[in-house]
PDB file of N, CA, C and O in Angstrom, chain B, residues numbered from 101:
ATOM      1  N   MET B 101     -18.243  17.317   0.954  1.00  0.00           N
ATOM      2  CA  MET B 101     -17.784  16.072   0.160  1.00  0.00           C
ATOM      3  C   MET B 101     -16.946  16.716  -0.842  1.00  0.00           C
ATOM      4  O   MET B 101     -17.098  17.863  -1.262  1.00  0.00           O
ATOM      5  N   SER B 102     -16.000  15.838  -1.209  1.00  0.00           N
ATOM      6  CA  SER B 102     -14.785  16.373  -2.103  1.00  0.00           C
ATOM      7  C   SER B 102     -15.358  15.976  -3.722  1.00  0.00           C
ATOM      8  O   SER B 102     -16.037  14.994  -4.021  1.00  0.00           O
ATOM      9  N   ALA B 103     -14.967  16.825  -4.441  1.00  0.00           N
ATOM     10  CA  ALA B 103     -15.273  16.654  -5.866  1.00  0.00           C
ATOM     11  C   ALA B 103     -14.303  15.672  -6.486  1.00  0.00           C
ATOM     12  O   ALA B 103     -14.548  15.272  -7.624  1.00  0.00           O
ATOM     13  N   ARG B 104     -13.193  15.233  -5.829  1.00  0.00           N
ATOM     14  CA  ARG B 104     -12.338  14.253  -6.363  1.00  0.00           C
ATOM     15  C   ARG B 104     -12.928  12.912  -6.477  1.00  0.00           C
ATOM     16  O   ARG B 104     -13.749  12.611  -5.610  1.00  0.00           O
ATOM     17  N   PRO B 105     -12.671  12.100  -7.341  1.00  0.00           N
ATOM     18  CA  PRO B 105     -13.202  10.733  -7.157  1.00  0.00           C
ATOM     19  C   PRO B 105     -12.749  10.014  -6.043  1.00  0.00           C
ATOM     20  O   PRO B 105     -11.655  10.247  -5.529  1.00  0.00           O
ATOM     21  N   LEU B 106     -13.618   9.048  -5.588  1.00  0.00           N
ATOM     22  CA  LEU B 106     -13.220   8.223  -4.386  1.00  0.00           C
ATOM     23  C   LEU B 106     -11.842   7.408  -4.674  1.00  0.00           C
ATOM     24  O   LEU B 106     -10.975   7.290  -3.808  1.00  0.00           O
ATOM     25  N   TYR B 107     -11.744   6.927  -5.820  1.00  0.00           N
ATOM     26  CA  TYR B 107     -10.620   6.105  -6.072  1.00  0.00           C
ATOM     27  C   TYR B 107      -9.241   6.940  -6.091  1.00  0.00           C
ATOM     28  O   TYR B 107      -8.155   6.437  -5.802  1.00  0.00           O
ATOM     29  N   VAL B 108      -9.434   8.320  -6.479  1.00  0.00           N
ATOM     30  CA  VAL B 108      -8.221   9.154  -6.209  1.00  0.00           C
ATOM     31  C   VAL B 108      -7.845   9.448  -4.929  1.00  0.00           C
ATOM     32  O   VAL B 108      -6.685   9.656  -4.574  1.00  0.00           O
ATOM     33  N   GLN B 109      -9.064   9.473  -4.056  1.00  0.00           N
ATOM     34  CA  GLN B 109      -8.787   9.884  -2.555  1.00  0.00           C
ATOM     35  C   GLN B 109      -8.289   8.573  -2.046  1.00  0.00           C
ATOM     36  O   GLN B 109      -7.406   8.676  -1.193  1.00  0.00           O
ATOM     37  N   LEU B 110      -8.612   7.493  -2.336  1.00  0.00           N
ATOM     38  CA  LEU B 110      -8.091   6.324  -1.785  1.00  0.00           C
ATOM     39  C   LEU B 110      -6.632   6.297  -1.983  1.00  0.00           C
ATOM     40  O   LEU B 110      -5.771   6.267  -1.103  1.00  0.00           O
ATOM     41  N   ALA B 111      -6.435   6.314  -3.561  1.00  0.00           N
ATOM     42  CA  ALA B 111      -4.997   6.183  -4.023  1.00  0.00           C
ATOM     43  C   ALA B 111      -3.957   7.235  -3.123  1.00  0.00           C
ATOM     44  O   ALA B 111      -2.807   6.941  -2.795  1.00  0.00           O
ATOM     45  N   ASP B 112      -4.617   8.458  -2.830  1.00  0.00           N
ATOM     46  CA  ASP B 112      -3.755   9.420  -2.200  1.00  0.00           C
ATOM     47  C   ASP B 112      -3.506   8.835  -0.810  1.00  0.00           C
ATOM     48  O   ASP B 112      -2.364   8.899  -0.354  1.00  0.00           O
ATOM     49  N   VAL B 113      -4.546   8.237  -0.060  1.00  0.00           N
ATOM     50  CA  VAL B 113      -4.191   7.684   1.257  1.00  0.00           C
ATOM     51  C   VAL B 113      -3.086   6.633   1.267  1.00  0.00           C
ATOM     52  O   VAL B 113      -2.305   6.545   2.214  1.00  0.00           O
ATOM     53  N   VAL B 114      -3.031   5.830   0.186  1.00  0.00           N
ATOM     54  CA  VAL B 114      -2.083   4.854   0.246  1.00  0.00           C
ATOM     55  C   VAL B 114      -0.876   5.453  -0.330  1.00  0.00           C
ATOM     56  O   VAL B 114       0.214   4.977  -0.013  1.00  0.00           O
ATOM     57  N   ALA B 115      -0.939   6.385  -1.092  1.00  0.00           N
ATOM     58  CA  ALA B 115       0.351   7.055  -1.464  1.00  0.00           C
ATOM     59  C   ALA B 115       0.965   7.749  -0.313  1.00  0.00           C
ATOM     60  O   ALA B 115       2.194   7.804  -0.261  1.00  0.00           O
ATOM     61  N   GLY B 116       0.256   8.276   0.601  1.00  0.00           N
ATOM     62  CA  GLY B 116       0.742   8.880   1.873  1.00  0.00           C
ATOM     63  C   GLY B 116       1.455   7.881   2.587  1.00  0.00           C
ATOM     64  O   GLY B 116       2.557   8.165   3.056  1.00  0.00           O
ATOM     65  N   LYS B 117       0.936   6.669   2.740  1.00  0.00           N
ATOM     66  CA  LYS B 117       1.526   5.589   3.564  1.00  0.00           C
ATOM     67  C   LYS B 117       2.762   5.246   2.966  1.00  0.00           C
ATOM     68  O   LYS B 117       3.719   5.013   3.705  1.00  0.00           O
ATOM     69  N   ILE B 118       2.884   5.182   1.742  1.00  0.00           N
ATOM     70  CA  ILE B 118       4.154   4.881   0.953  1.00  0.00           C
ATOM     71  C   ILE B 118       5.066   5.903   1.239  1.00  0.00           C
ATOM     72  O   ILE B 118       6.168   5.530   1.642  1.00  0.00           O
ATOM     73  N   ALA B 119       4.855   7.166   1.119  1.00  0.00           N
ATOM     74  CA  ALA B 119       5.666   8.276   1.468  1.00  0.00           C
ATOM     75  C   ALA B 119       6.072   8.320   2.736  1.00  0.00           C
ATOM     76  O   ALA B 119       7.237   8.683   2.900  1.00  0.00           O
ATOM     77  N   SER B 120       5.331   8.006   3.847  1.00  0.00           N
ATOM     78  CA  SER B 120       5.877   8.038   5.290  1.00  0.00           C
ATOM     79  C   SER B 120       6.753   6.759   5.626  1.00  0.00           C
ATOM     80  O   SER B 120       7.458   6.696   6.633  1.00  0.00           O
ATOM     81  N   GLY B 121       6.649   5.802   4.740  1.00  0.00           N
ATOM     82  CA  GLY B 121       7.486   4.571   4.950  1.00  0.00           C
ATOM     83  C   GLY B 121       6.583   3.425   5.630  1.00  0.00           C
ATOM     84  O   GLY B 121       7.023   2.323   5.960  1.00  0.00           O
ATOM     85  N   GLU B 122       5.335   3.826   5.780  1.00  0.00           N
ATOM     86  CA  GLU B 122       4.450   2.888   6.580  1.00  0.00           C
ATOM     87  C   GLU B 122       4.232   1.606   5.661  1.00  0.00           C
ATOM     88  O   GLU B 122       3.959   0.505   6.140  1.00  0.00           O
ATOM     89  N   LEU B 123       4.372   1.835   4.358  1.00  0.00           N
ATOM     90  CA  LEU B 123       4.191   0.784   3.340  1.00  0.00           C
ATOM     91  C   LEU B 123       5.778   0.938   2.685  1.00  0.00           C
ATOM     92  O   LEU B 123       6.130   1.932   2.049  1.00  0.00           O
ATOM     93  N   ALA B 124       6.580  -0.131   2.941  1.00  0.00           N
ATOM     94  CA  ALA B 124       7.978  -0.087   2.549  1.00  0.00           C
ATOM     95  C   ALA B 124       8.036  -0.629   1.249  1.00  0.00           C
ATOM     96  O   ALA B 124       7.187  -1.384   0.775  1.00  0.00           O
ATOM     97  N   PRO B 125       9.235  -0.160   0.581  1.00  0.00           N
ATOM     98  CA  PRO B 125       9.439  -0.575  -0.705  1.00  0.00           C
ATOM     99  C   PRO B 125       9.756  -2.196  -0.650  1.00  0.00           C
ATOM    100  O   PRO B 125      10.374  -2.746   0.261  1.00  0.00           O
ATOM    101  N   ASP B 126       9.206  -2.844  -1.814  1.00  0.00           N
ATOM    102  CA  ASP B 126       9.320  -4.177  -2.094  1.00  0.00           C
ATOM    103  C   ASP B 126       8.548  -4.930  -1.121  1.00  0.00           C
ATOM    104  O   ASP B 126       8.767  -6.136  -1.003  1.00  0.00           O
ATOM    105  N   ARG B 127       7.706  -4.377  -0.444  1.00  0.00           N
ATOM    106  CA  ARG B 127       6.576  -5.051   0.579  1.00  0.00           C
ATOM    107  C   ARG B 127       5.153  -4.838  -0.163  1.00  0.00           C
ATOM    108  O   ARG B 127       4.846  -3.842  -0.817  1.00  0.00           O
ATOM    109  N   PRO B 128       4.326  -6.009   0.078  1.00  0.00           N
ATOM    110  CA  PRO B 128       2.967  -5.720  -0.446  1.00  0.00           C
ATOM    111  C   PRO B 128       2.292  -4.717   0.024  1.00  0.00           C
ATOM    112  O   PRO B 128       2.623  -4.262   1.119  1.00  0.00           O
ATOM    113  N   ILE B 129       1.139  -4.121  -0.735  1.00  0.00           N
ATOM    114  CA  ILE B 129       0.219  -3.244  -0.237  1.00  0.00           C
ATOM    115  C   ILE B 129      -1.029  -4.100   0.120  1.00  0.00           C
ATOM    116  O   ILE B 129      -1.137  -5.237  -0.341  1.00  0.00           O
ATOM    117  N   PRO B 130      -1.948  -3.577   0.915  1.00  0.00           N
ATOM    118  CA  PRO B 130      -3.098  -4.328   1.253  1.00  0.00           C
ATOM    119  C   PRO B 130      -3.914  -4.796  -0.030  1.00  0.00           C
ATOM    120  O   PRO B 130      -3.947  -3.996  -0.965  1.00  0.00           O
ATOM    121  N   SER B 131      -4.563  -5.989  -0.168  1.00  0.00           N
ATOM    122  CA  SER B 131      -5.254  -6.417  -1.189  1.00  0.00           C
ATOM    123  C   SER B 131      -6.463  -5.453  -1.491  1.00  0.00           C
ATOM    124  O   SER B 131      -6.847  -4.650  -0.640  1.00  0.00           O
ATOM    125  N   GLU B 132      -7.050  -5.561  -2.736  1.00  0.00           N
ATOM    126  CA  GLU B 132      -8.207  -4.722  -3.192  1.00  0.00           C
ATOM    127  C   GLU B 132      -9.217  -4.980  -2.218  1.00  0.00           C
ATOM    128  O   GLU B 132      -9.758  -4.020  -1.668  1.00  0.00           O
ATOM    129  N   ASN B 133      -9.579  -6.282  -1.900  1.00  0.00           N
ATOM    130  CA  ASN B 133     -10.654  -6.570  -0.942  1.00  0.00           C
ATOM    131  C   ASN B 133     -10.297  -5.936   0.531  1.00  0.00           C
ATOM    132  O   ASN B 133     -11.225  -5.440   1.171  1.00  0.00           O
ATOM    133  N   HIS B 134      -9.062  -5.940   1.044  1.00  0.00           N
ATOM    134  CA  HIS B 134      -8.919  -5.459   2.356  1.00  0.00           C
ATOM    135  C   HIS B 134      -8.964  -3.905   2.154  1.00  0.00           C
ATOM    136  O   HIS B 134      -9.390  -3.288   3.130  1.00  0.00           O
ATOM    137  N   LEU B 135      -8.615  -3.194   1.106  1.00  0.00           N
ATOM    138  CA  LEU B 135      -8.733  -1.807   1.079  1.00  0.00           C
ATOM    139  C   LEU B 135     -10.196  -1.351   1.071  1.00  0.00           C
ATOM    140  O   LEU B 135     -10.601  -0.428   1.777  1.00  0.00           O
ATOM    141  N   ALA B 136     -11.046  -2.129   0.139  1.00  0.00           N
ATOM    142  CA  ALA B 136     -12.321  -1.968   0.029  1.00  0.00           C
ATOM    143  C   ALA B 136     -12.955  -2.149   1.559  1.00  0.00           C
ATOM    144  O   ALA B 136     -13.679  -1.257   2.000  1.00  0.00           O
ATOM    145  N   ASP B 137     -12.729  -3.056   2.168  1.00  0.00           N
ATOM    146  CA  ASP B 137     -13.163  -3.427   3.575  1.00  0.00           C
ATOM    147  C   ASP B 137     -12.902  -2.270   4.537  1.00  0.00           C
ATOM    148  O   ASP B 137     -13.747  -1.710   5.236  1.00  0.00           O
ATOM    149  N   ALA B 138     -11.612  -2.004   4.461  1.00  0.00           N
ATOM    150  CA  ALA B 138     -10.939  -0.977   5.366  1.00  0.00           C
ATOM    151  C   ALA B 138     -11.560   0.318   5.428  1.00  0.00           C
ATOM    152  O   ALA B 138     -11.811   0.963   6.446  1.00  0.00           O
ATOM    153  N   TYR B 139     -11.816   0.679   4.043  1.00  0.00           N
ATOM    154  CA  TYR B 139     -12.069   2.139   3.702  1.00  0.00           C
ATOM    155  C   TYR B 139     -13.644   2.294   3.306  1.00  0.00           C
ATOM    156  O   TYR B 139     -14.132   3.368   2.956  1.00  0.00           O
ATOM    157  N   GLY B 140     -14.326   1.151   3.402  1.00  0.00           N
ATOM    158  CA  GLY B 140     -15.821   1.247   3.126  1.00  0.00           C
ATOM    159  C   GLY B 140     -16.101   1.689   1.700  1.00  0.00           C
ATOM    160  O   GLY B 140     -17.035   2.471   1.521  1.00  0.00           O
ATOM    161  N   VAL B 141     -15.345   1.242   0.615  1.00  0.00           N
ATOM    162  CA  VAL B 141     -15.594   1.544  -0.668  1.00  0.00           C
ATOM    163  C   VAL B 141     -15.854   0.191  -1.407  1.00  0.00           C
ATOM    164  O   VAL B 141     -15.611  -0.921  -0.939  1.00  0.00           O
ATOM    165  N   ALA B 142     -16.397   0.468  -2.662  1.00  0.00           N
ATOM    166  CA  ALA B 142     -16.532  -0.864  -3.581  1.00  0.00           C
ATOM    167  C   ALA B 142     -15.243  -1.385  -4.003  1.00  0.00           C
ATOM    168  O   ALA B 142     -14.210  -0.717  -4.030  1.00  0.00           O
ATOM    169  N   ARG B 143     -15.354  -2.674  -4.349  1.00  0.00           N
ATOM    170  CA  ARG B 143     -14.020  -3.285  -4.834  1.00  0.00           C
ATOM    171  C   ARG B 143     -13.557  -2.649  -5.948  1.00  0.00           C
ATOM    172  O   ARG B 143     -12.351  -2.435  -6.069  1.00  0.00           O
ATOM    173  N   LEU B 144     -14.477  -2.262  -6.917  1.00  0.00           N
ATOM    174  CA  LEU B 144     -13.945  -1.585  -8.130  1.00  0.00           C
ATOM    175  C   LEU B 144     -13.213  -0.271  -7.878  1.00  0.00           C
ATOM    176  O   LEU B 144     -12.307   0.091  -8.629  1.00  0.00           O
ATOM    177  N   THR B 145     -13.663   0.547  -6.667  1.00  0.00           N
ATOM    178  CA  THR B 145     -13.003   1.709  -6.521  1.00  0.00           C
ATOM    179  C   THR B 145     -11.570   1.354  -5.786  1.00  0.00           C
ATOM    180  O   THR B 145     -10.694   2.219  -5.800  1.00  0.00           O
ATOM    181  N   ALA B 146     -11.349   0.213  -5.207  1.00  0.00           N
ATOM    182  CA  ALA B 146     -10.227  -0.247  -4.656  1.00  0.00           C
ATOM    183  C   ALA B 146      -9.185  -0.627  -5.810  1.00  0.00           C
ATOM    184  O   ALA B 146      -7.967  -0.455  -5.785  1.00  0.00           O
ATOM    185  N   ARG B 147      -9.913  -1.150  -6.762  1.00  0.00           N
ATOM    186  CA  ARG B 147      -9.176  -1.566  -7.999  1.00  0.00           C
ATOM    187  C   ARG B 147      -8.716  -0.408  -8.740  1.00  0.00           C
ATOM    188  O   ARG B 147      -7.574  -0.324  -9.194  1.00  0.00           O
ATOM    189  N   ARG B 148      -9.579   0.457  -8.859  1.00  0.00           N
ATOM    190  CA  ARG B 148      -9.176   1.695  -9.633  1.00  0.00           C
ATOM    191  C   ARG B 148      -8.102   2.639  -8.923  1.00  0.00           C
ATOM    192  O   ARG B 148      -7.346   3.366  -9.567  1.00  0.00           O
ATOM    193  N   ALA B 149      -8.111   2.559  -7.603  1.00  0.00           N
ATOM    194  CA  ALA B 149      -7.168   3.215  -6.878  1.00  0.00           C
ATOM    195  C   ALA B 149      -5.755   2.600  -7.069  1.00  0.00           C
ATOM    196  O   ALA B 149      -4.756   3.309  -7.189  1.00  0.00           O
ATOM    197  N   ALA B 150      -5.719   1.082  -7.091  1.00  0.00           N
ATOM    198  CA  ALA B 150      -4.585   0.465  -7.410  1.00  0.00           C
ATOM    199  C   ALA B 150      -3.999   0.870  -8.817  1.00  0.00           C
ATOM    200  O   ALA B 150      -2.795   1.050  -9.003  1.00  0.00           O
ATOM    201  N   GLN B 151      -4.929   0.989  -9.750  1.00  0.00           N
ATOM    202  CA  GLN B 151      -4.511   1.327 -11.045  1.00  0.00           C
ATOM    203  C   GLN B 151      -3.920   2.862 -11.124  1.00  0.00           C
ATOM    204  O   GLN B 151      -2.991   3.200 -11.858  1.00  0.00           O
ATOM    205  N   GLU B 152      -4.521   3.585 -10.371  1.00  0.00           N
ATOM    206  CA  GLU B 152      -3.974   4.861 -10.250  1.00  0.00           C
ATOM    207  C   GLU B 152      -2.416   4.981  -9.651  1.00  0.00           C
ATOM    208  O   GLU B 152      -1.513   5.663 -10.137  1.00  0.00           O
ATOM    209  N   LEU B 153      -2.356   4.200  -8.558  1.00  0.00           N
ATOM    210  CA  LEU B 153      -0.871   4.035  -8.164  1.00  0.00           C
ATOM    211  C   LEU B 153       0.034   3.492  -8.859  1.00  0.00           C
ATOM    212  O   LEU B 153       1.211   3.822  -8.712  1.00  0.00           O
ATOM    213  N   ARG B 154      -0.422   2.387  -9.909  1.00  0.00           N
ATOM    214  CA  ARG B 154       0.453   1.941 -10.880  1.00  0.00           C
ATOM    215  C   ARG B 154       0.797   3.223 -11.898  1.00  0.00           C
ATOM    216  O   ARG B 154       1.919   3.491 -12.327  1.00  0.00           O
ATOM    217  N   GLU B 155      -0.139   3.775 -12.114  1.00  0.00           N
ATOM    218  CA  GLU B 155       0.080   4.880 -13.192  1.00  0.00           C
ATOM    219  C   GLU B 155       1.093   6.020 -12.601  1.00  0.00           C
ATOM    220  O   GLU B 155       1.841   6.630 -13.365  1.00  0.00           O
ATOM    221  N   ARG B 156       1.073   6.266 -11.217  1.00  0.00           N
ATOM    222  CA  ARG B 156       1.895   7.126 -10.550  1.00  0.00           C
ATOM    223  C   ARG B 156       3.272   6.546 -10.434  1.00  0.00           C
ATOM    224  O   ARG B 156       4.187   7.261 -10.025  1.00  0.00           O
ATOM    225  N   GLY B 157       3.482   5.271 -10.775  1.00  0.00           N
ATOM    226  CA  GLY B 157       4.805   4.685 -10.595  1.00  0.00           C
ATOM    227  C   GLY B 157       5.012   4.211  -9.099  1.00  0.00           C
ATOM    228  O   GLY B 157       6.146   3.917  -8.721  1.00  0.00           O
ATOM    229  N   LEU B 158       4.016   4.139  -8.314  1.00  0.00           N
ATOM    230  CA  LEU B 158       4.350   3.757  -6.850  1.00  0.00           C
ATOM    231  C   LEU B 158       4.193   2.386  -6.600  1.00  0.00           C
ATOM    232  O   LEU B 158       4.805   1.979  -5.612  1.00  0.00           O
ATOM    233  N   ILE B 159       3.508   1.531  -7.258  1.00  0.00           N
ATOM    234  CA  ILE B 159       3.366   0.287  -7.173  1.00  0.00           C
ATOM    235  C   ILE B 159       3.563  -0.550  -8.415  1.00  0.00           C
ATOM    236  O   ILE B 159       3.454   0.023  -9.499  1.00  0.00           O
ATOM    237  N   VAL B 160       3.875  -2.000  -8.378  1.00  0.00           N
ATOM    238  CA  VAL B 160       3.766  -2.900  -9.354  1.00  0.00           C
ATOM    239  C   VAL B 160       2.987  -3.812  -9.072  1.00  0.00           C
ATOM    240  O   VAL B 160       2.858  -4.068  -7.875  1.00  0.00           O
ATOM    241  N   THR B 161       2.303  -4.510  -9.951  1.00  0.00           N
ATOM    242  CA  THR B 161       1.363  -5.728  -9.703  1.00  0.00           C
ATOM    243  C   THR B 161       1.858  -6.981 -10.329  1.00  0.00           C
ATOM    244  O   THR B 161       1.935  -7.070 -11.554  1.00  0.00           O
ATOM    245  N   VAL B 162       2.167  -7.868  -9.607  1.00  0.00           N
ATOM    246  CA  VAL B 162       2.527  -9.269 -10.145  1.00  0.00           C
ATOM    247  C   VAL B 162       1.484 -10.168 -10.137  1.00  0.00           C
ATOM    248  O   VAL B 162       0.945 -10.478  -9.074  1.00  0.00           O
ATOM    249  N   ARG B 163       1.062 -10.718 -11.421  1.00  0.00           N
ATOM    250  CA  ARG B 163      -0.151 -11.503 -11.469  1.00  0.00           C
ATOM    251  C   ARG B 163      -0.018 -12.880 -10.326  1.00  0.00           C
ATOM    252  O   ARG B 163       1.017 -13.532 -10.188  1.00  0.00           O
ATOM    253  N   GLY B 164      -1.123 -13.096  -9.677  1.00  0.00           N
ATOM    254  CA  GLY B 164      -1.107 -14.018  -8.778  1.00  0.00           C
ATOM    255  C   GLY B 164      -0.296 -13.808  -7.255  1.00  0.00           C
ATOM    256  O   GLY B 164      -0.287 -14.645  -6.351  1.00  0.00           O
ATOM    257  N   LYS B 165       0.282 -12.648  -7.236  1.00  0.00           N
ATOM    258  CA  LYS B 165       1.130 -12.535  -6.077  1.00  0.00           C
ATOM    259  C   LYS B 165       0.797 -11.153  -5.290  1.00  0.00           C
ATOM    260  O   LYS B 165       0.988 -11.015  -4.082  1.00  0.00           O
ATOM    261  N   GLY B 166       0.270 -10.143  -6.154  1.00  0.00           N
ATOM    262  CA  GLY B 166      -0.253  -9.031  -5.428  1.00  0.00           C
ATOM    263  C   GLY B 166       0.500  -7.801  -5.887  1.00  0.00           C
ATOM    264  O   GLY B 166       1.215  -7.832  -6.889  1.00  0.00           O
ATOM    265  N   SER B 167       0.330  -6.685  -5.124  1.00  0.00           N
ATOM    266  CA  SER B 167       0.857  -5.378  -5.666  1.00  0.00           C
ATOM    267  C   SER B 167       1.879  -5.023  -4.465  1.00  0.00           C
ATOM    268  O   SER B 167       1.678  -5.155  -3.258  1.00  0.00           O
ATOM    269  N   PHE B 168       2.995  -4.552  -5.105  1.00  0.00           N
ATOM    270  CA  PHE B 168       4.180  -4.240  -4.175  1.00  0.00           C
ATOM    271  C   PHE B 168       4.694  -2.804  -4.414  1.00  0.00           C
ATOM    272  O   PHE B 168       4.633  -2.304  -5.537  1.00  0.00           O
ATOM    273  N   VAL B 169       5.218  -2.122  -3.319  1.00  0.00           N
ATOM    274  CA  VAL B 169       5.645  -0.860  -3.353  1.00  0.00           C
ATOM    275  C   VAL B 169       6.961  -0.903  -4.153  1.00  0.00           C
ATOM    276  O   VAL B 169       7.821  -1.765  -3.974  1.00  0.00           O
ATOM    277  N   VAL B 170       7.049   0.118  -5.068  1.00  0.00           N
ATOM    278  CA  VAL B 170       8.290   0.238  -5.935  1.00  0.00           C
ATOM    279  C   VAL B 170       9.305   0.855  -5.155  1.00  0.00           C
ATOM    280  O   VAL B 170       9.026   1.777  -4.388  1.00  0.00           O
ATOM    281  N   GLU B 171      10.626   0.360  -5.309  1.00  0.00           N
ATOM    282  CA  GLU B 171      11.992   1.156  -4.672  1.00  0.00           C
ATOM    283  C   GLU B 171      11.907   2.456  -5.298  1.00  0.00           C
ATOM    284  O   GLU B 171      11.897   2.489  -6.528  1.00  0.00           O
ATOM    285  N   ARG B 172      11.839   3.579  -4.610  1.00  0.00           N
ATOM    286  CA  ARG B 172      12.127   4.895  -5.219  1.00  0.00           C
ATOM    287  C   ARG B 172      13.657   5.270  -5.044  1.00  0.00           C
ATOM    288  O   ARG B 172      14.279   5.111  -3.994  1.00  0.00           O
ATOM    289  N   PRO B 173      14.153   5.767  -6.167  1.00  0.00           N
ATOM    290  CA  PRO B 173      15.666   6.135  -6.250  1.00  0.00           C
ATOM    291  C   PRO B 173      15.739   7.378  -5.338  1.00  0.00           C
ATOM    292  O   PRO B 173      14.794   8.165  -5.290  1.00  0.00           O
ATOM    293  N   VAL B 174      16.868   7.554  -4.612  1.00  0.00           N
ATOM    294  CA  VAL B 174      17.057   8.466  -3.812  1.00  0.00           C
ATOM    295  C   VAL B 174      17.631   9.677  -4.673  1.00  0.00           C
ATOM    296  O   VAL B 174      18.526   9.355  -5.454  1.00  0.00           O
ATOM    297  N   SER B 175      17.329  10.765  -4.658  1.00  0.00           N
ATOM    298  CA  SER B 175      17.940  11.793  -5.472  1.00  0.00           C
ATOM    299  C   SER B 175      18.860  12.749  -4.772  1.00  0.00           C
ATOM    300  O   SER B 175      18.683  12.866  -3.559  1.00  0.00           O
ATOM    301  N   ASP B 176      19.751  13.408  -5.300  1.00  0.00           N
ATOM    302  CA  ASP B 176      20.688  14.146  -4.600  1.00  0.00           C
ATOM    303  C   ASP B 176      20.301  15.676  -4.403  1.00  0.00           C
ATOM    304  O   ASP B 176      20.959  16.488  -3.753  1.00  0.00           O
ATOM    305  N   GLY B 177      19.083  15.928  -5.099  1.00  0.00           N
ATOM    306  CA  GLY B 177      18.641  17.399  -5.010  1.00  0.00           C
ATOM    307  C   GLY B 177      17.087  17.289  -4.800  1.00  0.00           C
ATOM    308  O   GLY B 177      16.470  16.225  -4.743  1.00  0.00           O
ATOM    309  N   PRO B 178      16.532  18.584  -4.691  1.00  0.00           N
ATOM    310  CA  PRO B 178      15.095  18.485  -4.450  1.00  0.00           C
ATOM    311  C   PRO B 178      14.510  18.029  -5.899  1.00  0.00           C
ATOM    312  O   PRO B 178      14.971  18.208  -7.026  1.00  0.00           O
ATOM    313  N   GLU B 179      13.366  17.399  -5.474  1.00  0.00           N
ATOM    314  CA  GLU B 179      12.563  16.683  -6.698  1.00  0.00           C
ATOM    315  C   GLU B 179      11.558  17.708  -7.130  1.00  0.00           C
ATOM    316  O   GLU B 179      11.018  18.600  -6.476  1.00  0.00           O
ATOM    317  N   GLU B 180      11.434  17.355  -8.431  1.00  0.00           N
ATOM    318  CA  GLU B 180      10.245  18.337  -9.005  1.00  0.00           C
ATOM    319  C   GLU B 180       8.984  17.485  -8.873  1.00  0.00           C
ATOM    320  O   GLU B 180       9.007  16.264  -9.027  1.00  0.00           O
ATOM    321  N   SER B 181       7.958  18.132  -8.602  1.00  0.00           N
ATOM    322  CA  SER B 181       6.785  17.433  -8.613  1.00  0.00           C
ATOM    323  C   SER B 181       5.605  18.200  -9.056  1.00  0.00           C
ATOM    324  O   SER B 181       5.724  19.425  -9.066  1.00  0.00           O
ATOM    325  N   GLU B 182       4.539  17.703  -9.406  1.00  0.00           N
ATOM    326  CA  GLU B 182       3.526  18.472  -9.917  1.00  0.00           C
ATOM    327  C   GLU B 182       2.691  19.063  -8.905  1.00  0.00           C
ATOM    328  O   GLU B 182       2.480  18.396  -7.892  1.00  0.00           O
ATOM    329  N   PRO B 183       2.198  20.176  -9.015  1.00  0.00           N
ATOM    330  CA  PRO B 183       1.341  20.824  -7.884  1.00  0.00           C
ATOM    331  C   PRO B 183       0.060  20.078  -7.708  1.00  0.00           C
ATOM    332  O   PRO B 183      -0.591  19.687  -8.676  1.00  0.00           O
ATOM    333  N   VAL B 184      -0.319  19.873  -6.404  1.00  0.00           N
ATOM    334  CA  VAL B 184      -1.434  19.179  -5.952  1.00  0.00           C
ATOM    335  C   VAL B 184      -2.662  20.048  -6.187  1.00  0.00           C
ATOM    336  O   VAL B 184      -2.717  21.162  -5.667  1.00  0.00           O
ATOM    337  N   THR B 185      -3.627  19.592  -6.932  1.00  0.00           N
ATOM    338  CA  THR B 185      -4.728  20.346  -7.216  1.00  0.00           C
ATOM    339  C   THR B 185      -6.063  19.821  -6.444  1.00  0.00           C
ATOM    340  O   THR B 185      -7.137  20.404  -6.602  1.00  0.00           O
TER     341      THR B 185
END
């Protein structure tokens, strides 16, 4: 069992789908209810995962419409990123 909170693990799964292009820019991500059902977690866990994705700058949420993948700028050089722990 991972010491990382479930919401972080779920956010990582969704972030991976964004990075791979499975969830495309300007397209909605699955709803909190769908994420909760699909991954067998509580809705609060799915909500916290969405909050984590917003904090990472990967999604934006539009009240009454849902959460959408943010268009990522294309860089000319290698990106600096924080090490994964």
